[in-house]
DSSP file (Angstrom, degrees, kcal/mol; ACC not computed):
  #  RESIDUE AA STRUCTURE BP1 BP2  ACC     N-H-->O    O-->H-N    N-H-->O    O-->H-N    TCO  KAPPA ALPHA  PHI   PSI    X-CA   Y-CA   Z-CA
    1    1 A X              0   0    0      0, 0.0     2,-0.4     0, 0.0     0, 0.0   0.000 360.0 360.0 360.0 133.5   16.8   11.1   -5.8
    2    2 A X        +     0   0    0      1,-0.2     0, 0.0     2,-0.1     0, 0.0  -0.570 360.0 171.3 -73.4 127.4   14.5   13.6   -7.6
    3    3 A X        -     0   0    0     -2,-0.4    -1,-0.2     2,-0.2     3,-0.1   0.603  42.5-124.8-111.3 -17.5   15.5   14.0  -11.2
    4    4 A X        +     0   0    0      1,-0.3     2,-0.1     0, 0.0    -2,-0.1   0.371  65.1 137.5  84.9  -6.2   12.6   16.1  -12.6
    5    5 A X        -     0   0    0      1,-0.1    -1,-0.3     0, 0.0    -2,-0.2  -0.451  61.4-107.0 -73.5 145.8   12.0   13.4  -15.3
    6    6 A X        -     0   0    0     -2,-0.1     2,-0.3    -3,-0.1    -1,-0.1  -0.487  41.9-171.7 -70.9 143.6    8.5   12.4  -16.1
    7    7 A X        -     0   0    0     -2,-0.2     2,-0.4     2,-0.0    -1,-0.0  -0.947  27.4-111.2-134.8 154.1    7.5    9.0  -14.8
    8    8 A X        -     0   0    0     -2,-0.3     2,-0.4     2,-0.0     0, 0.0  -0.722  34.2-157.4 -82.3 135.1    4.5    6.7  -15.2
    9    9 A X        -     0   0    0     -2,-0.4     2,-0.5     2,-0.0    -2,-0.0  -0.958   8.4-165.0-118.6 133.1    2.5    6.4  -11.9
   10   10 A X        -     0   0    0     -2,-0.4     2,-0.5     2,-0.0    -2,-0.0  -0.977   5.3-171.6-117.4 120.2    0.3    3.5  -11.1
   11   11 A X        +     0   0    0     -2,-0.5     2,-0.3     2,-0.0    -2,-0.0  -0.959  14.6 171.9-114.8 119.7   -2.1    4.0   -8.2
   12   12 A X        -     0   0    0     -2,-0.5     2,-0.5     2,-0.0    -2,-0.0  -0.887  26.6-147.8-129.6 157.6   -4.0    0.9   -7.0
   13   13 A X        +     0   0    0     -2,-0.3     2,-0.3    27,-0.0    -2,-0.0  -0.991  27.8 165.3-124.9 122.3   -6.3   -0.1   -4.2
   14   14 A X        -     0   0    0     -2,-0.5     5,-0.1     1,-0.0     2,-0.1  -0.898  41.8 -90.6-132.1 161.3   -6.2   -3.7   -3.0
   15   15 A X    >>  -     0   0    0     -2,-0.3     3,-2.2     1,-0.1     4,-0.6  -0.370  41.5-111.7 -66.1 151.0   -7.4   -5.6    0.0
   16   16 A X  G >4 S+     0   0    0      1,-0.3     3,-1.2     2,-0.2     4,-0.5   0.856 118.8  60.7 -52.9 -37.3   -5.0   -5.8    2.9
   17   17 A X  G 34 S+     0   0    0      1,-0.2     4,-0.3     2,-0.1    -1,-0.3   0.673 105.5  48.6 -66.6 -15.9   -4.6   -9.6    2.2
   18   18 A X  G <> S+     0   0    0     -3,-2.2     4,-2.4     1,-0.1    -1,-0.2   0.502  85.3  90.2 -99.6  -6.9   -3.2   -8.7   -1.3
   19   19 A X  H <X S+     0   0    0     -3,-1.2     4,-2.5    -4,-0.6     5,-0.2   0.888  86.5  48.9 -62.0 -42.7   -0.7   -6.1   -0.2
   20   20 A X  H  > S+     0   0    0     -4,-0.5     4,-2.4     1,-0.2    -1,-0.2   0.926 112.4  48.4 -64.3 -44.1    2.2   -8.5    0.2
   21   21 A X  H  > S+     0   0    0     -4,-0.3     4,-2.3     1,-0.2    -2,-0.2   0.900 111.3  50.7 -63.0 -40.8    1.6  -10.2   -3.1
   22   22 A X  H  X S+     0   0    0     -4,-2.4     4,-2.7     2,-0.2    -2,-0.2   0.923 109.3  51.1 -62.2 -44.6    1.4   -6.7   -4.8
   23   23 A X  H  X S+     0   0    0     -4,-2.5     4,-2.5     1,-0.2     5,-0.2   0.925 110.5  48.7 -59.5 -45.2    4.7   -5.7   -3.2
   24   24 A X  H  X S+     0   0    0     -4,-2.4     4,-2.2     1,-0.2    -1,-0.2   0.920 111.7  49.5 -60.8 -43.8    6.4   -8.9   -4.5
   25   25 A X  H  X S+     0   0    0     -4,-2.3     4,-2.1     2,-0.2    -2,-0.2   0.917 112.1  47.7 -62.3 -44.9    5.0   -8.3   -8.0
   26   26 A X  H  X S+     0   0    0     -4,-2.7     4,-3.1     1,-0.2     7,-0.2   0.933 113.1  47.6 -63.0 -46.2    6.2   -4.7   -8.1
   27   27 A X  H  < S+     0   0    0     -4,-2.5    -1,-0.2     1,-0.2    -2,-0.2   0.841 112.6  49.1 -67.1 -33.5    9.7   -5.5   -6.8
   28   28 A X  H  < S+     0   0    0     -4,-2.2     3,-0.3    -5,-0.2    -1,-0.2   0.876 116.3  43.6 -69.5 -37.0   10.0   -8.4   -9.3
   29   29 A X  H  < S+     0   0    0     -4,-2.1     2,-0.3     1,-0.3    -2,-0.2   0.905 136.7   6.4 -74.9 -43.5    8.9   -6.2  -12.2
   30   30 A X    ><  -     0   0    0     -4,-3.1     3,-2.4    -5,-0.2    -1,-0.3  -0.765  60.5-170.5-145.3  92.8   11.0   -3.1  -11.2
   31   31 A X  T 3  S+     0   0    0     -3,-0.3    -4,-0.1     1,-0.3    -1,-0.1   0.708  91.1  53.6 -58.7 -19.7   13.4   -3.6   -8.3
   32   32 A X  T 3  S+     0   0    0      2,-0.1    -1,-0.3    -5,-0.0    -5,-0.1   0.307  82.4 130.3 -96.1   9.0   14.0    0.2   -8.3
   33   33 A X    <   -     0   0    0     -3,-2.4     2,-0.6    -7,-0.2    -3,-0.0  -0.268  59.1-128.4 -66.0 148.4   10.3    1.1   -8.0
   34   34 A X        -     0   0    0      2,-0.0     2,-0.4     0, 0.0    -1,-0.1  -0.888  34.5-176.1 -94.8 121.5    9.1    3.6   -5.4
   35   35 A X        -     0   0    0     -2,-0.6     2,-0.5     2,-0.0   -12,-0.0  -0.981  15.1-172.9-130.2 127.7    6.3    1.9   -3.5
   36   36 A X        -     0   0    0     -2,-0.4     2,-0.5     2,-0.0    -2,-0.0  -0.984   4.8-168.3-119.0 128.1    4.1    3.4   -0.8
   37   37 A X        +     0   0    0     -2,-0.5     2,-0.3     2,-0.0    -2,-0.0  -0.973  21.9 151.6-117.3 124.1    1.6    1.1    1.0
   38   38 A X        -     0   0    0     -2,-0.5     2,-0.5     0, 0.0    -2,-0.0  -0.920  46.7 -94.6-144.9 169.1   -1.0    2.8    3.2
   39   39 A X        -     0   0    0     -2,-0.3     2,-0.3     2,-0.0    -2,-0.0  -0.751  36.9-144.2 -90.7 129.1   -4.4    2.3    4.6
   40   40 A X        -     0   0    0     -2,-0.5     3,-0.1     1,-0.1   -27,-0.0  -0.638   7.9-146.3 -91.9 151.0   -7.2    3.9    2.6
   41   41 A X  S    S-     0   0    0      1,-0.3     2,-0.3    -2,-0.3    -1,-0.1   0.884  76.9 -16.7 -79.9 -42.1  -10.3    5.5    4.2
   42   42 A X        -     0   0    0      2,-0.0     2,-0.4     0, 0.0    -1,-0.3  -0.986  52.9-146.1-160.8 156.5  -12.7    4.5    1.5
   43   43 A X        -     0   0    0     -2,-0.3     2,-0.3     6,-0.1    -3,-0.0  -0.999  18.8-175.6-131.8 131.6  -12.8    3.4   -2.2
   44   44 A X        +     0   0    0     -2,-0.4     2,-0.2     6,-0.1     5,-0.1  -0.923  35.6  52.4-125.9 149.5  -15.6    4.4   -4.6
   45   45 A X  S >  S-     0   0    0     -2,-0.3     3,-1.8     3,-0.2    -2,-0.1  -0.659  88.6 -12.2 123.5-176.6  -16.3    3.4   -8.1
   46   46 A X  T 3  S+     0   0    0      1,-0.2     3,-0.1    -2,-0.2    -2,-0.0  -0.289 123.6  26.2 -60.0 134.8  -16.7    0.4  -10.3
   47   47 A X  T 3  S+     0   0    0      1,-0.3     2,-0.4    -2,-0.0    -1,-0.2   0.319  99.5  99.6  95.8  -7.5  -15.7   -2.8   -8.7
   48   48 A X  S <  S-     0   0    0     -3,-1.8     2,-0.3     0, 0.0    -1,-0.3  -0.928  71.4-125.4-114.0 136.8  -16.3   -1.7   -5.1
   49   49 A X        -     0   0    0     -2,-0.4     2,-0.4    -3,-0.1    -6,-0.1  -0.569  23.1-126.8 -78.5 139.3  -19.4   -2.5   -3.1
   50   50 A X        -     0   0    0     -2,-0.3     2,-0.3    -6,-0.0    -6,-0.1  -0.702  18.4-138.4 -84.9 135.8  -21.3    0.4   -1.6
   51   51 A X        -     0   0    0     -2,-0.4    -1,-0.0     1,-0.1     0, 0.0  -0.704  30.1-100.2 -88.7 144.8  -21.9    0.1    2.1
   52   52 A X        -     0   0    0     -2,-0.3    -1,-0.1     1,-0.1     5,-0.0  -0.338  43.2-108.8 -62.0 145.4  -25.4    1.2    3.3
   53   53 A X     >  -     0   0    0      1,-0.1     4,-2.2    -3,-0.0     5,-0.2  -0.246  27.1-107.2 -69.6 164.2  -25.4    4.7    4.7
   54   54 A X  H  > S+     0   0    0      1,-0.2     4,-1.8     2,-0.2     6,-0.1   0.880 122.2  53.7 -59.9 -38.8  -25.9    5.2    8.5
   55   55 A X  H  4>S+     0   0    0      1,-0.2     5,-2.6     2,-0.2     4,-0.5   0.901 108.2  49.5 -64.6 -39.7  -29.4    6.4    7.8
   56   56 A X  H >45S+     0   0    0      1,-0.2     3,-0.9     3,-0.2    -2,-0.2   0.896 109.6  52.0 -63.2 -40.1  -30.2    3.2    5.9
   57   57 A X  H 3<5S+     0   0    0     -4,-2.2    -1,-0.2     1,-0.3    -2,-0.2   0.838 109.9  48.7 -65.9 -32.9  -28.8    1.1    8.7
   58   58 A X  T 3<5S-     0   0    0     -4,-1.8    -1,-0.3    -5,-0.2    -2,-0.2   0.496 115.5-116.7 -85.7  -3.4  -31.0    2.9   11.2
   59   59 A X  T < 5       0   0    0     -3,-0.9    -3,-0.2    -4,-0.5    -2,-0.1   0.789 360.0 360.0  76.3  28.2  -34.1    2.4    9.0
   60   60 A X      <       0   0    0     -5,-2.6    -4,-0.2    -6,-0.1    -5,-0.1   0.396 360.0 360.0-106.3 360.0  -34.7    6.1    8.4
């Protein structure tokens, strides 16, 4: 139920193989937590490997 109260939001990106473990951790920490698990298109920034561009792959 929407209360209008401010809440802390944690947005994370994990490998698919880690999603179940993350869900368990969240539910153990806060059984009332609101959790959305979805597939991301891409992740950029520190800690993520960059994939070569299509032009790099084609040698152009």
